[in-house]
N, CA, C and O of each residue as an XYZ file, in Angstrom:
492
protein
N     -19.278      6.286     -8.109
C     -18.589      5.240     -8.289
C     -18.680      4.324     -6.890
O     -18.499      4.784     -5.763
N     -18.926      3.243     -7.131
C     -18.929      2.053     -5.832
C     -18.212      1.103     -6.112
O     -18.410      0.500     -7.167
N     -16.981      0.646     -5.060
C     -16.087     -0.232     -5.088
C     -15.701     -1.257     -3.915
O     -15.177     -0.711     -2.945
N     -15.825     -2.301     -3.855
C     -15.788     -2.750     -3.082
C     -14.695     -3.973     -2.880
O     -15.135     -5.120     -2.951
N     -13.336     -3.780     -2.641
C     -12.179     -5.075     -3.035
C     -12.089     -6.249     -2.742
O     -11.620     -6.465     -1.624
N     -12.379     -7.132     -3.361
C     -12.298     -8.542     -3.099
C     -11.768     -9.005     -1.935
O     -12.414     -9.846     -1.309
N     -10.878     -8.681     -1.584
C     -10.608     -9.274      0.041
C     -11.293     -8.860      1.295
O     -11.173     -9.382      2.403
N     -12.023     -7.852      0.959
C     -13.065     -7.192      1.719
C     -13.992     -8.207      2.456
O     -14.400     -8.481      3.585
N     -14.099     -8.675      0.928
C     -15.278     -9.896      1.775
C     -14.863    -11.282      1.918
O     -15.530    -12.215      2.367
N     -13.847    -11.289      1.541
C     -13.312    -12.676      1.916
C     -12.569    -12.469      3.068
O     -11.899    -13.338      3.627
N     -12.640    -11.790      3.277
C     -11.990    -11.163      5.111
C     -13.210    -10.436      5.827
O     -13.141     -9.590      6.719
N     -14.726    -11.148      5.022
C     -16.025    -10.160      6.081
C     -15.407     -8.633      6.343
O     -15.474     -8.125      7.463
N     -14.915     -8.078      5.429
C     -15.255     -6.519      5.991
C     -16.140     -6.006      5.144
O     -16.394     -6.332      3.985
N     -16.704     -4.957      5.999
C     -18.205     -4.013      5.519
C     -17.734     -3.212      4.667
O     -16.538     -2.952      4.540
N     -18.914     -2.619      3.820
C     -18.319     -1.477      3.498
C     -18.176     -1.570      1.863
O     -18.251     -2.662      1.298
N     -17.910     -0.039      0.965
C     -17.527     -0.322     -0.034
C     -16.816      1.320      0.103
O     -17.042      2.130      1.002
N     -16.083      1.459     -0.856
C     -15.358      2.769     -1.586
C     -15.948      3.391     -2.318
O     -16.141      2.859     -3.412
N     -16.543      4.848     -2.088
C     -17.370      5.659     -2.964
C     -16.559      6.668     -3.369
O     -15.945      7.475     -2.670
N     -16.605      6.555     -4.659
C     -15.733      7.946     -5.177
C     -16.427      8.681     -6.657
O     -16.684      8.322     -7.806
N     -16.521      9.749     -5.937
C     -18.025     10.694     -7.088
C     -17.124     11.162     -8.144
O     -15.952     11.530     -8.225
N     -18.159     10.998     -8.945
C     -17.985     11.718    -10.158
C     -17.506     12.841    -11.002
O     -18.411     13.671    -10.918
N     -16.873     13.167    -11.525
C     -15.920     14.543    -11.584
C     -15.360     14.942    -10.999
O     -15.246     16.156    -10.827
N     -14.649     13.888    -10.328
C     -12.782     15.100     -9.592
C     -12.240     15.490    -10.217
O     -12.519     15.253    -11.392
N     -11.068     16.373     -9.919
C      -9.941     16.947    -10.572
C      -8.880     15.411    -10.566
O      -8.297     14.856    -11.497
N      -8.951     15.114     -9.281
C      -8.015     14.370     -8.604
C      -8.448     12.789     -7.888
O      -9.502     12.789     -7.252
N      -7.846     11.762     -7.954
C      -8.361     11.161     -7.830
C      -7.120     10.202     -6.926
O      -6.651      9.477     -7.804
N      -6.409      9.882     -5.635
C      -5.303      9.239     -5.087
C      -6.279      7.983     -4.748
O      -7.496      7.985     -4.564
N      -5.203      6.742     -4.721
C      -5.615      5.562     -4.721
C      -4.615      5.262     -4.145
O      -3.575      5.854     -4.436
N      -4.623      4.194     -3.098
C      -3.468      4.023     -2.242
C      -3.439      2.589     -2.164
O      -4.467      1.952     -2.392
N      -2.326      2.001     -1.854
C      -1.971      0.510     -1.768
C      -1.243     -0.109     -3.296
O      -1.473      0.127     -4.482
N      -0.410     -0.874     -2.679
C       0.497     -1.449     -4.177
C      -0.132     -1.718     -4.849
O       0.267     -1.215     -5.899
N      -1.603     -2.637     -5.137
C      -2.031     -2.976     -6.553
C      -2.516     -1.846     -6.954
O      -3.045     -1.908     -8.064
N      -2.523     -0.934     -6.497
C      -3.333      0.173     -7.476
C      -2.114      1.082     -8.717
O      -2.186      2.097     -9.410
N      -0.967     -0.096     -8.428
C       0.361      0.646     -9.726
C       0.469     -0.721    -10.597
O       1.314     -0.781    -11.491
N      -0.378     -1.798    -10.335
C      -0.211     -2.565    -11.427
C      -0.527     -2.125    -12.723
O      -1.360     -1.314    -13.127
N       0.562     -3.037    -13.468
C       0.516     -3.330    -15.221
C      -0.572     -2.653    -16.018
O      -0.594     -1.838    -16.940
N      -1.492     -3.327    -15.285
C      -2.959     -3.543    -16.120
C      -3.792     -2.378    -15.813
O      -4.841     -2.182    -16.427
N      -3.496     -1.827    -15.162
C      -4.429     -0.662    -14.565
C      -3.124      1.242    -15.563
O      -3.531      2.400    -15.658
N      -1.988      0.795    -15.943
C      -1.429      1.857    -16.855
C      -1.918      2.718    -17.602
O      -1.319      3.789    -17.700
N      -3.027      2.525    -18.271
C      -3.885      3.429    -19.046
C      -4.840      4.086    -18.521
O      -5.596      4.867    -19.100
N      -4.836      3.706    -17.091
C      -5.750      4.835    -16.260
C      -5.081      5.316    -15.798
O      -5.591      6.435    -15.759
N      -3.897      5.412    -15.179
C      -3.364      6.102    -13.863
C      -1.961      7.003    -15.021
O      -1.102      6.746    -15.865
N      -2.662      8.301    -14.150
C      -1.269      9.523    -14.929
C       0.187      9.748    -14.201
O       1.167     10.356    -14.630
N      -0.083      8.740    -12.389
C       1.243      9.271    -11.869
C       1.072      8.031    -11.037
O      -0.048      7.602    -10.760
N       2.438      7.324    -10.550
C       2.511      6.962     -9.272
C       3.375      6.770     -8.726
O       4.413      6.550     -9.350
N       3.372      6.757     -7.042
C       4.415      6.784     -6.487
C       5.118      5.421     -5.325
O       4.417      5.156     -4.348
N       6.084      4.858     -5.450
C       6.175      3.943     -4.905
C       7.132      4.095     -3.221
O       8.215      4.638     -3.005
N       6.513      3.619     -2.594
C       6.940      4.039     -1.324
C       7.846      3.059     -1.016
O       7.399      1.917     -0.903
N       9.256      3.281     -0.822
C      10.050      1.692     -0.694
C      10.764      2.154      0.882
O      11.295      3.120      1.429
N      10.267      0.410      1.214
C      10.386      0.354      3.353
C      11.145     -0.729      3.674
O      10.914     -1.817      3.146
N      12.034     -0.579      4.482
C      12.455     -1.848      5.114
C      11.414     -2.924      5.398
O      10.462     -2.602      6.110
N      11.495     -4.302      4.870
C      10.151     -5.306      4.762
C      10.115     -5.202      6.686
O       9.030     -4.946      7.208
N      10.944     -5.348      7.282
C      10.982     -6.056      8.600
C      10.441     -4.438      9.750
O       9.779     -4.527     10.783
N      10.931     -3.247      9.189
C      10.175     -1.989      9.632
C       8.656     -1.946      9.261
O       7.782     -1.912     10.126
N       8.433     -1.950      8.090
C       7.239     -2.139      7.711
C       5.847     -3.407      8.078
O       4.630     -3.394      7.891
N       6.928     -4.515      8.739
C       5.974     -5.945      9.441
C       5.144     -5.011     10.458
O       3.935     -4.835     10.612
N       6.481     -4.394     11.198
C       6.585     -3.859     12.514
C       5.484     -2.788     12.549
O       4.618     -2.894     13.418
N       5.448     -1.918     11.809
C       4.434     -1.335     11.600
C       3.173     -1.492     11.660
O       2.342     -0.998     12.422
N       3.043     -2.457     10.522
C       1.721     -2.554      9.956
C       0.899     -3.498     11.033
O      -0.251     -3.077     11.159
N       1.105     -4.360     11.635
C       0.724     -4.984     12.506
C       0.584     -4.275     14.094
O      -0.286     -4.666     14.872
N       1.674     -3.059     14.491
C       1.123     -2.346     15.342
C      -0.303     -1.738     14.776
O      -1.454     -1.934     15.167
N       0.074     -1.147     13.999
C      -1.187     -0.473     13.735
C      -2.690     -1.209     12.942
O      -3.828     -0.769     12.781
N      -2.204     -2.162     12.675
C      -3.788     -2.660     12.672
C      -4.124     -3.418     14.259
O      -5.329     -3.531     14.483
N      -3.445     -3.795     15.056
C      -3.378     -4.041     16.215
C      -4.811     -2.849     17.070
O      -5.959     -3.062     17.459
N      -3.982     -1.729     17.035
C      -4.595     -0.735     17.619
C      -5.528     -0.246     16.688
O      -5.954      0.834     17.099
N      -6.000     -0.544     15.686
C      -7.198     -0.490     14.985
C      -8.496     -1.462     14.780
O      -9.549     -1.410     14.143
N      -7.686     -2.609     15.888
C      -8.757     -3.580     15.795
C      -8.988     -4.376     14.193
O      -9.904     -5.169     13.975
N      -8.454     -4.164     13.673
C      -9.152     -4.278     12.149
C      -8.974     -6.406     12.113
O      -9.890     -7.050     11.604
N      -7.995     -6.980     12.581
C      -7.106     -8.246     11.904
C      -7.504     -9.620     13.018
O      -7.112    -10.781     12.903
N      -8.671     -8.872     14.419
C      -8.174     -9.779     15.105
C      -7.594     -9.525     16.598
O      -7.096     -8.404     16.706
N      -7.545    -10.361     17.843
C      -6.315     -9.904     18.311
C      -5.136     -9.898     18.463
O      -4.978    -11.068     18.812
N      -4.208     -9.482     18.466
C      -2.260     -9.724     18.563
C      -2.202    -11.070     17.894
O      -1.625    -11.282     16.827
N      -2.636    -11.666     18.376
C      -2.040    -13.551     17.395
C      -2.961    -13.250     15.760
O      -2.473    -13.277     14.630
N      -3.997    -13.054     16.048
C      -4.381    -13.285     14.739
C      -3.988    -12.414     13.528
O      -4.034    -12.581     12.309
N      -3.522    -11.266     14.469
C      -3.130     -9.379     13.476
C      -1.778    -10.519     12.763
O      -1.498    -10.377     11.573
N      -1.038    -11.594     13.605
C       0.122    -11.277     12.986
C       0.419    -12.658     11.782
O       1.333    -12.763     10.964
N      -0.589    -13.479     12.033
C      -1.281    -14.565     11.313
C      -1.453    -14.031      9.719
O      -1.100    -14.494      8.634
N      -2.247    -12.706     10.180
C      -2.828    -12.315      8.710
C      -2.026    -11.631      8.120
O      -1.832    -11.828      6.920
N      -1.277    -10.540      8.889
C      -0.160    -10.395      8.033
C       0.831    -10.964      7.119
O       1.045    -10.606      5.960
N       1.574    -12.157      7.971
C       2.073    -13.069      7.368
C       1.379    -13.685      6.315
O       2.030    -14.061      5.340
N       0.100    -13.858      6.354
C      -0.582    -14.322      4.960
C      -0.822    -13.248      4.297
O      -1.066    -13.599      3.142
N      -0.894    -12.016      4.405
C      -1.020    -11.095      3.273
C       0.217    -10.658      2.412
O       0.300    -10.291      1.240
N       1.313    -10.854      3.581
C       2.495    -10.356      2.557
C       2.802    -11.599      1.756
O       2.820    -11.347      0.551
N       3.001    -12.620      1.993
C       3.215    -13.527      1.664
C       2.436    -13.631      0.216
O       3.019    -14.201     -0.706
N       0.836    -12.964     -0.029
C       0.876    -12.708     -1.500
C       1.220    -11.412     -2.448
O       1.104    -11.277     -3.666
N       1.748    -10.392     -1.298
C       2.354     -9.193     -1.732
C       3.371     -9.556     -2.174
O       3.581     -9.512     -3.386
N       4.171     -9.962     -1.393
C       5.682    -10.237     -2.047
C       5.395    -10.633     -3.408
O       5.785     -9.815     -4.242
N       4.695    -11.888     -3.960
C       4.513    -12.531     -4.827
C       4.177    -11.508     -5.512
O       5.077    -11.172     -6.281
N       2.839    -10.576     -5.582
C       2.790     -9.686     -6.142
C       4.076     -9.082     -6.965
O       4.582     -9.104     -8.087
N       4.228     -8.639     -5.915
C       5.645     -7.537     -6.243
C       6.755     -7.866     -7.303
O       7.271     -7.174     -8.180
N       7.038     -9.878     -6.699
C       8.023    -10.277     -7.303
C       7.791    -10.108     -9.042
O       8.744    -10.136     -9.821
N       6.148     -9.904     -9.544
C       5.584    -10.073    -11.330
C       5.540     -8.747    -11.100
O       6.288     -8.257    -11.946
N       5.167     -8.042    -10.553
C       4.877     -6.353    -10.921
C       5.849     -5.788    -10.829
O       6.082     -5.162    -11.863
N       6.767     -5.646     -9.901
C       8.091     -4.506     -9.669
C       7.280     -3.238    -10.073
O       7.542     -2.657    -11.125
N       6.310     -2.817     -9.249
C       5.780     -1.371     -9.504
C       6.569     -0.148     -9.617
O       6.266      0.881    -10.222
N       8.024     -0.506     -8.696
C       8.801      0.592     -8.500
C       9.561      1.021     -9.699
O      10.044      2.153     -9.723
N       9.704      0.208    -10.690
C      10.222     -0.038    -11.723
C       9.430      0.833    -12.974
O      10.063      1.103    -13.995
N       8.091      1.224    -12.827
C       7.328      2.126    -13.330
C       6.990      3.632    -12.486
O       6.152      4.287    -13.106
N       7.379      4.175    -11.453
C       6.863      4.730    -10.378
C       7.308      6.229    -10.909
O       8.432      6.439    -11.364
N       6.519      7.015    -10.822
C       7.255      8.577    -11.080
C       7.842      9.068    -10.188
O       8.869      9.672    -10.496
N       7.443      9.019     -8.713
C       8.572      9.492     -7.476
C       8.298      8.471     -6.516
O       7.198      7.987     -6.249
N       9.860      8.080     -5.829
C       9.784      7.190     -5.145
C      10.065      8.003     -3.233
O      10.746      9.013     -3.052
N       9.661      7.565     -2.595
C       9.511      7.957     -1.068
C       9.954      7.210      0.026
O       9.281      6.257      0.417
N      11.115      7.558      0.628
C      11.484      6.685      1.484
C      10.402      6.381      2.510
O       9.827      7.261      3.151
N      10.152      5.022      2.630
C       8.843      4.747      3.778
C       9.607      4.730      5.055
O       9.224      5.216      6.119
N      11.240      3.839      4.729
C      12.158      4.011      6.148
C      13.580      4.885      5.736
O      14.450      4.502      4.954
N      13.554      5.868      6.320
C      14.888      6.934      5.442
C      15.825      6.315      5.843
O      15.949      5.778      6.943
N      16.743      6.354      4.746
C      18.170      5.932      4.670
C      18.823      7.311      5.612
O      19.803      7.063      6.315
N      18.516      8.098      5.610
C      19.526      9.157      6.136
C      18.601      9.965      7.282
O      17.370      9.972      7.280
N      19.339     10.549      8.126
C      18.316     11.418      9.383
C      17.895     12.669      8.532
O      18.513     13.310      7.682
N      16.655     12.793      9.041
C      15.539     13.555      9.374
C      15.030     14.428      9.909
O      14.656     14.181     11.056
N      14.827     15.526      9.484
C      13.413     16.368     10.467
C      12.472     16.033     10.644
O      11.739     15.815      9.679
N      11.921     15.779     12.236
C       9.975     15.431     12.412
C       9.414     16.479     10.800
O       9.950     17.570     10.606
N       8.484     16.016      9.949
C       8.177     16.243      9.417
C       8.509     16.723      7.593
O       7.930     17.254      6.645
N      10.221     15.927      8.056
C      10.787     15.516      6.305
C      10.631     14.411      5.667
O      10.551     13.371      6.320
N      10.551     14.385      4.233
C      10.292     13.302      3.791
C      11.489     13.176      2.529
O      11.668     14.058      1.690
N      12.264     11.864      2.599
C      12.807     11.832      1.419
C      12.453     11.169      0.145
O      12.036     10.020      0.002
N      12.697     12.117     -0.811
C      11.804     11.645     -2.333
C      13.237     11.645     -3.207
O      14.356     12.090     -2.954
N      12.775     11.068     -4.138
C      13.730     11.015     -5.801
C      12.609     10.571     -6.863
O      11.563      9.945     -7.030
N      13.691     11.427     -7.506
C      12.731     10.682     -8.959
C      12.587      9.167     -9.538
O      13.603      8.474     -9.581
N      11.363      8.650     -9.976
C      11.673      7.586    -10.012
C      11.737      6.920    -11.498
O      11.092      7.718    -12.178
N      12.082      6.103    -12.166
C      11.786      5.053    -11.485
C      12.739      4.282    -10.624
O      13.753      4.940    -10.394
N      12.732      3.304    -10.174
C      14.079      2.812     -9.228
C      14.728      1.947    -10.285
O      15.781      1.358    -10.040
């Protein structure tokens, strides 16, 4: 199966996502993957709870290093546009309320390298 996210076309990104038939497990990453409309197709969801300011800093740094959204100024503008849409989506969908597991994307407690804070969902 081949899938091309609509946003890729809007932002002139090449390629598609290829998902071979017959897999026992498929992991779909992204906030939109846990939308209510897909609930009957999903066996489990994980919500990664992060501080918005830290997520913005990390996302912008990642995108600049990968060169996916233009120069630094274009990347910041893209991030703000993207997040405006994502925050509306989150407000409407509230995926953390259906999550099977919650992972701390920004840790609320001190952790050793390689450790992750998780809790049973939903929030």
